[in-house]
C-alpha positions in Angstrom: -12.6 -13.2 -1.5 -13.4 -9.7 -0.3 -13.7 -8.8 3.3 -13.8 -5.5 5.2 -11.5 -5.5 8.2 -10.8 -2.8 10.7 -7.3 -2.0 12.0 -5.4 0.6 14.0 -2.1 2.0 12.7 0.5 2.2 15.4 4.2 2.7 15.1 4.3 1.8 11.4 2.2 -1.3 11.8 -1.4 -2.1 11.1 -3.0 -3.9 14.1 -6.1 -5.8 12.9 -9.2 -5.9 15.2 -9.6 -9.6 14.3 -7.4 -12.4 13.2 -7.3 -13.4 9.5 -8.3 -16.9 8.4 -5.4 -19.4 8.5 -6.1 -20.2 4.8 -4.6 -16.8 3.9 -1.2 -17.7 5.4 1.5 -16.9 2.9 -0.9 -15.3 0.4 -0.3 -11.8 -1.0 -3.1 -9.5 -0.2 -4.1 -6.1 -1.6 -5.1 -3.4 0.9 -7.3 -0.4 0.3 -7.1 2.0 3.1 -10.1 4.2 4.0 -9.7 6.6 6.9 -12.7 6.6 9.2 -14.1 10.1 9.8 -13.8 11.3 13.4 -17.3 12.2 14.5 -17.7 14.7 17.2 -20.2 14.1 20.0 -22.2 17.1 19.0 -22.6 15.8 15.5 -23.7 12.4 16.8 -26.2 14.1 19.1 -27.5 16.2 16.3 -27.9 13.2 14.1 -29.8 11.3 16.8 -32.1 14.4 17.3 -32.7 14.5 13.6 -33.5 10.8 13.5 -36.0 11.2 16.3 -37.7 14.2 14.7 -37.9 12.2 11.4 -39.5 9.2 13.1 -42.0 11.4 14.9 -43.0 13.1 11.7 -43.2 9.8 9.9 -45.8 8.6 12.5 -48.1 11.4 11.5 -48.3 10.0 8.0 -48.6 6.3 9.0 -51.8 4.4 8.9 -52.7 1.1 10.6 -53.6 -1.7 8.3 -55.9 -4.6 9.3 -54.2 -7.7 10.5 -55.5 -9.7 7.6 -54.4 -7.1 5.0 -52.7 -8.6 1.9 -51.1 -6.6 -0.8 -52.7 -7.3 -4.2 -50.6 -6.0 -7.1 -53.3 -6.7 -9.7 -55.8 -4.6 -7.9 -53.3 -1.8 -7.7 -52.7 -1.9 -11.4 -56.5 -2.0 -12.1 -57.0 1.2 -10.0 -54.0 3.1 -11.6 -55.0 2.3 -15.2 -51.6 1.0 -16.2 -53.0 -1.0 -19.1 
């Protein structure tokens, strides 16, 4: 079983954000520690701004498809000459 858990290191102990399953009682586990990066507020704001700009730009390239549109792979291949 593989599971990603989050924990906080405090006074030499790992304090899990959630309890482990009782079936793991007494079993030996292997831990791989990955330190979470500390994101600054300005970085988060910049990321949100970039997301918004991307979505706005994406809208300019979007087209509306009819409600009854159905993708037909065979027609696509016929048009592209993939024979």
